[in-house]
Wavefront OBJ file of the C-alpha trace (Angstrom):
o trace
v -54.156 68.689 -29.294
v -51.272 66.337 -29.197
v -48.208 67.067 -26.677
v -45.796 67.723 -29.481
v -48.205 70.478 -30.957
v -48.181 72.158 -27.277
v -44.489 71.772 -27.271
v -44.083 73.401 -30.738
v -46.203 76.445 -29.658
v -44.315 76.666 -26.431
v -41.332 76.797 -28.081
v -42.062 80.428 -29.749
v -43.220 81.832 -26.619
v -39.665 83.387 -26.249
v -39.757 85.203 -29.399
v -42.874 87.100 -29.034
v -43.427 90.629 -28.300
v -46.839 91.713 -26.607
v -47.849 94.984 -25.330
v -50.396 95.109 -22.477
v -52.587 98.368 -22.467
v -54.799 99.153 -19.593
v -55.310 99.952 -16.281
v -52.538 98.770 -14.188
v -53.027 98.329 -10.271
v -50.590 97.576 -7.409
v -51.488 94.831 -5.181
v -50.023 95.412 -1.916
v -50.511 92.521 0.800
v -49.819 93.546 4.416
v -49.350 90.586 6.412
v -50.245 90.824 9.961
v -49.663 88.837 13.402
v -52.529 88.533 15.193
v -50.413 87.564 18.162
v -48.724 90.778 18.102
v -52.000 93.074 17.975
v -52.202 95.926 20.327
v -54.766 98.189 21.622
v -54.348 101.830 20.563
v -54.168 104.100 23.603
v -56.033 106.835 21.588
v -58.833 105.121 20.162
v -59.073 101.639 22.092
v -59.293 99.982 18.630
v -56.915 96.967 17.583
v -53.798 98.169 15.939
v -53.044 95.033 13.548
v -49.218 94.708 13.467
v -47.633 94.346 10.037
v -44.667 91.966 9.669
v -44.292 91.530 5.828
v -45.378 93.396 2.811
v -45.558 91.957 -0.298
v -46.202 93.970 -3.653
v -47.259 92.804 -6.871
v -48.465 94.159 -10.267
v -52.640 93.844 -10.486
v -55.315 94.442 -13.169
v -53.170 94.688 -16.507
v -50.237 93.884 -14.456
v -51.600 90.372 -13.495
v -51.673 89.553 -17.394
v -47.920 90.612 -17.431
v -47.131 88.441 -14.281
v -48.658 85.422 -16.340
v -46.982 86.158 -19.554
v -43.755 86.563 -18.047
v -44.209 83.276 -16.100
v -44.916 81.493 -19.420
v -41.834 82.868 -20.733
v -42.861 85.502 -23.240
v -40.059 87.345 -25.195
v -40.516 91.118 -24.486
v -43.354 92.884 -22.748
v -44.448 96.314 -22.733
v -46.663 97.900 -20.150
v -48.698 100.941 -21.767
v -51.048 102.700 -19.078
v -51.197 105.800 -16.944
v -50.441 105.820 -12.921
v -49.665 108.361 -10.302
v -46.473 110.013 -9.577
v -46.391 108.438 -5.989
v -44.626 105.868 -3.900
v -46.954 102.990 -5.323
v -46.475 103.900 -8.771
v -42.859 103.304 -8.033
v -43.429 99.982 -6.400
v -45.689 99.003 -9.359
v -43.087 99.851 -11.922
v -40.276 98.030 -9.877
v -42.233 94.900 -9.706
v -43.098 95.112 -13.480
v -39.374 95.540 -14.181
v -38.598 92.427 -11.927
v -40.627 90.620 -14.379
v -38.743 91.822 -17.188
v -41.471 94.305 -18.396
v -40.384 97.468 -19.932
v -42.180 100.368 -18.263
v -41.302 103.212 -20.439
v -45.312 103.243 -21.441
v -46.374 103.825 -18.160
v -47.134 107.314 -18.014
v -47.010 108.963 -14.587
v -49.234 111.964 -13.628
v -49.193 113.875 -10.510
v -53.036 114.523 -10.702
v -53.814 110.844 -10.363
v -53.231 108.107 -7.696
v -51.929 104.740 -8.774
v -54.858 102.604 -8.567
v -53.875 100.040 -5.306
v -55.682 96.983 -3.662
v -54.540 97.190 -0.283
v -55.182 93.707 1.379
v -54.549 93.062 4.894
v -54.416 89.546 5.891
v -53.411 87.318 8.573
v -50.361 85.429 8.335
v -51.522 82.294 10.212
v -54.761 81.810 8.010
v -54.201 80.697 4.364
v -56.046 81.507 1.237
v -58.892 83.892 0.943
v -60.110 82.999 4.567
v -57.107 84.926 5.923
v -57.855 88.278 3.862
v -59.355 91.044 6.071
v -61.511 93.900 4.434
v -59.738 95.449 1.098
v -59.140 98.931 0.700
v -59.308 100.401 -2.619
v -57.457 103.205 -4.276
v -58.989 104.362 -7.524
v -59.444 107.549 -9.505
v -62.862 108.850 -9.814
v -61.975 111.795 -12.299
v -62.511 111.700 -15.876
v -59.166 110.628 -17.792
v -57.648 113.511 -19.605
v -57.406 113.263 -23.127
v -53.669 114.275 -23.033
v -52.758 111.375 -21.264
v -54.807 109.008 -23.332
v -52.925 110.579 -26.423
v -49.722 110.197 -24.757
v -50.612 106.146 -24.007
v -51.665 105.651 -27.893
v -48.469 107.487 -29.203
v -46.691 104.906 -27.314
v -48.667 102.179 -28.829
v -48.138 103.567 -32.082
v -44.249 103.526 -31.743
v -44.531 100.202 -30.698
v -46.812 98.457 -33.394
v -44.667 97.840 -36.124
v -42.525 95.261 -33.982
v -45.553 93.796 -32.021
v -47.179 90.301 -32.318
v -50.021 91.200 -29.931
v -51.857 94.081 -28.063
v -54.077 93.013 -24.856
v -56.222 95.421 -23.668
v -57.417 95.197 -20.420
v -60.243 97.544 -18.776
v -60.242 96.978 -15.040
v -61.977 100.637 -13.921
v -65.597 100.344 -13.978
v -66.445 104.064 -13.455
v -66.965 105.092 -16.960
v -63.987 107.137 -18.458
v -62.068 107.141 -15.376
v -59.368 104.457 -16.495
v -56.991 104.646 -19.700
v -59.894 102.906 -21.622
v -62.223 105.690 -22.170
v -64.645 105.562 -25.229
v -62.185 107.632 -27.169
v -59.590 104.978 -26.571
v -61.895 101.931 -27.797
v -62.458 104.081 -30.990
v -58.786 104.538 -31.462
v -57.907 101.102 -30.715
v -60.602 99.781 -33.385
v -59.253 101.882 -35.952
v -55.662 100.541 -35.120
v -56.787 96.908 -35.088
v -58.360 97.357 -38.324
v -55.027 98.957 -39.925
v -52.870 96.459 -38.358
v -54.348 92.973 -39.304
v -50.714 91.369 -38.617
v -51.095 92.378 -34.950
v -53.299 90.183 -32.741
v -55.560 92.682 -30.933
v -57.476 91.214 -27.884
v -59.892 92.921 -25.168
v -61.324 91.984 -21.787
v -63.100 94.324 -19.752
v -65.029 94.557 -16.275
v -67.856 96.203 -17.484
v -67.541 97.667 -21.311
v -66.496 94.131 -23.077
v -69.354 94.756 -25.690
v -67.894 98.382 -26.749
v -64.583 97.044 -28.170
v -64.800 96.466 -32.115
v -62.148 95.094 -34.632
v -60.681 92.855 -31.969
v -61.026 89.447 -30.085
v -63.176 89.786 -26.970
v -63.300 87.571 -23.894
v -66.711 87.912 -22.277
v -67.759 85.324 -19.485
v -71.097 83.408 -20.150
v -73.307 85.780 -18.055
v -71.745 88.985 -20.227
v -72.373 86.745 -23.706
v -76.104 86.725 -22.610
v -76.485 89.898 -21.137
v -77.212 88.497 -17.623
v -76.133 90.869 -15.302
v -75.175 90.359 -11.574
v -75.472 86.332 -11.688
v -76.009 84.876 -8.400
v -73.503 82.131 -6.983
v -74.844 78.775 -8.750
v -76.258 80.642 -11.733
v -75.473 78.931 -15.145
v -76.162 79.633 -18.686
v -77.354 76.950 -21.094
v -75.282 75.730 -23.885
v -77.823 76.515 -26.383
v -78.360 80.310 -25.144
v -74.711 80.714 -25.784
v -74.577 78.973 -29.304
v -77.300 81.778 -30.030
v -75.712 84.691 -28.535
v -72.314 84.157 -29.936
v -72.541 84.606 -33.430
v -74.643 87.865 -32.724
v -71.637 89.002 -30.673
v -69.201 88.169 -33.561
v -71.131 90.204 -35.793
v -71.313 93.330 -33.627
v -67.456 92.952 -32.506
v -66.579 92.250 -36.109
v -63.906 89.763 -34.796
v -63.692 86.515 -32.882
v -65.146 85.659 -29.606
v -64.025 83.545 -26.848
v -66.532 82.895 -23.861
v -65.296 81.727 -20.905
v -67.493 79.161 -18.606
v -65.425 78.316 -15.487
v -64.999 74.958 -14.629
v -67.097 74.110 -17.697
v -64.412 75.573 -20.269
v -64.237 78.001 -23.361
v -66.454 78.261 -26.021
v -64.677 79.962 -29.312
v -66.426 81.080 -32.348
v -63.615 80.936 -34.836
v -62.947 79.029 -37.374
v -66.314 77.593 -36.375
v -68.336 77.439 -33.197
v -66.037 75.370 -30.615
v -66.882 74.466 -27.088
v -63.672 73.388 -25.173
v -64.366 71.216 -22.128
v -62.812 72.139 -18.782
v -60.772 70.360 -16.370
v -62.089 68.906 -13.239
v -60.173 69.926 -10.058
v -60.002 68.626 -6.798
v -60.032 70.958 -3.493
v -60.443 74.406 -2.785
v -59.676 77.126 -5.893
v -59.169 80.684 -5.750
v -60.474 82.325 -9.151
v -58.929 85.507 -8.634
v -57.192 86.773 -11.770
v -58.298 83.364 -13.774
v -59.411 85.412 -16.588
v -56.161 87.233 -16.933
v -54.475 83.835 -17.034
v -56.820 82.747 -19.540
v -55.899 86.007 -21.692
v -51.859 85.457 -21.187
v -52.363 81.911 -22.112
v -54.620 82.230 -25.006
v -52.799 85.265 -26.658
v -49.376 84.104 -26.413
v -50.226 80.900 -27.815
v -52.270 82.348 -30.683
v -49.322 84.756 -31.461
v -47.137 81.560 -31.669
v -49.133 80.303 -34.197
v -52.114 78.554 -32.840
v -55.620 78.358 -34.243
v -58.459 79.797 -31.624
v -59.409 76.711 -30.195
v -55.602 75.620 -29.584
v -55.110 79.029 -28.261
v -58.249 78.762 -25.632
v -57.585 75.585 -24.385
v -53.924 76.807 -23.733
v -55.489 79.727 -21.774
v -57.619 77.307 -19.887
v -54.816 75.054 -18.936
v -53.093 78.299 -17.431
v -56.035 79.067 -15.323
v -56.622 75.664 -13.994
v -52.832 75.949 -12.722
v -53.455 79.451 -11.273
v -56.700 78.815 -9.452
v -55.144 76.588 -7.347
v -52.818 78.919 -5.846
v -54.999 80.176 -3.031
v -54.786 83.827 -1.701
v -52.722 85.042 -4.532
v -53.024 85.813 -8.169
v -51.044 82.819 -9.363
v -49.104 81.980 -12.557
v -47.920 78.837 -14.423
v -44.684 77.635 -16.024
v -44.619 75.958 -19.478
v -43.655 72.765 -17.523
v -46.810 73.197 -15.423
v -48.750 73.908 -18.718
v -47.642 70.451 -20.399
v -48.287 68.599 -17.276
v -51.935 69.906 -17.203
v -52.464 68.956 -20.911
v -51.856 65.421 -19.986
v -54.544 65.693 -17.348
v -56.926 67.298 -19.554
v -56.799 64.706 -22.209
v -57.011 62.167 -19.610
v -60.394 63.500 -18.853
v -61.639 64.375 -21.962
v -60.360 62.018 -24.572
v -61.666 58.524 -24.798
l 1 2 3 4 5 6 7 8 9 10 11 12 13 14 15 16 17 18 19 20 21 22 23 24 25 26 27 28 29 30 31 32 33 34 35 36 37 38 39 40 41 42 43 44 45 46 47 48 49 50 51 52 53 54 55 56 57 58 59 60 61 62 63 64 65 66 67 68 69 70 71 72 73 74 75 76 77 78 79 80 81 82 83 84 85 86 87 88 89 90 91 92 93 94 95 96 97 98 99 100 101 102 103 104 105 106 107 108 109 110 111 112 113 114 115 116 117 118 119 120 121 122 123 124 125 126 127 128 129 130 131 132 133 134 135 136 137 138 139 140 141 142 143 144 145 146 147 148 149 150 151 152 153 154 155 156 157 158 159 160 161 162 163 164 165 166 167 168 169 170 171 172 173 174 175 176 177 178 179 180 181 182 183 184 185 186 187 188 189 190 191 192 193 194 195 196 197 198 199 200 201 202 203 204 205 206 207 208 209 210 211 212 213 214 215 216 217 218 219 220 221 222 223 224 225 226 227 228 229 230 231 232 233 234 235 236 237 238 239 240 241 242 243 244 245 246 247 248 249 250 251 252 253 254 255 256 257 258 259 260 261 262 263 264 265 266 267 268 269 270 271 272 273 274 275 276 277 278 279 280 281 282 283 284 285 286 287 288 289 290 291 292 293 294 295 296 297 298 299 300 301 302 303 304 305 306 307 308 309 310 311 312 313 314 315 316 317 318 319 320 321 322 323 324 325 326 327 328 329 330 331 332 333 334 335 336 337 338 339 340 341 342 343 344 345
């Protein structure tokens, strides 16, 4: 990709209309000062003292964060959250990023999923994070709430350029992306070929149909629970991706971490990664890829071009330690120059 082509694509971002349908979490960071720690009179245990609280949209909200930072035109959140303070804070943060939250349905019978992350203010990055506390719903999502979310999507579809689907909840049918929801989305994707449908999933990536899917290299070959240092040979992926494409009935984008991305369309294409110096934090990297890839594809790119931009975005966000980072258009342009210098002779 030449710089002029990237600038052409970036110039269209501001007119794109994208809905993100999925599991919205609140990321709540409790910043503690160890110098102020006290002993609880009642228990004798340490009472960590919170000196700052930072809220940010997580899970599907991380994709919204990245889309907003990249300058997307209009953003719409579709999902189900609790009728609680965490839901209020989540909507507030999404609204701050220019995202329409009228499609976030509130239910008094659910809790807003929340990742509570205490951290030490004096230790940067992941090393400073304490043990996390998660709030998730473990009851089956009701069909009524699923139908309400789909009704929101149906109202928006005629005006959308793309729909990004993110399945964060691993417990089966406990998030908004139930089996019934996936079937309904497959039908809508088939009936709306002018809208880009794209899905990513923590556990159910192989269950989506008629839309672009983004498995990582291990998911692509059915390698569950990979260990640090595990790798998948390129030949394995070249054999697996065509089968996945036939099953999904849509293009495939396989992420390979530092080794880049492989896409299936218009032909099998491997896009090399970027060599980065120093520590990285891969939290939210896949969501960064999704945001950059879909926004670029919706702006008229072919899939290999879009995947390259998605990878450029992720290469920027992984250098932001201890947070789910974002990237600007200017940073993406600078990263393309770096990528070209490493991969083009």
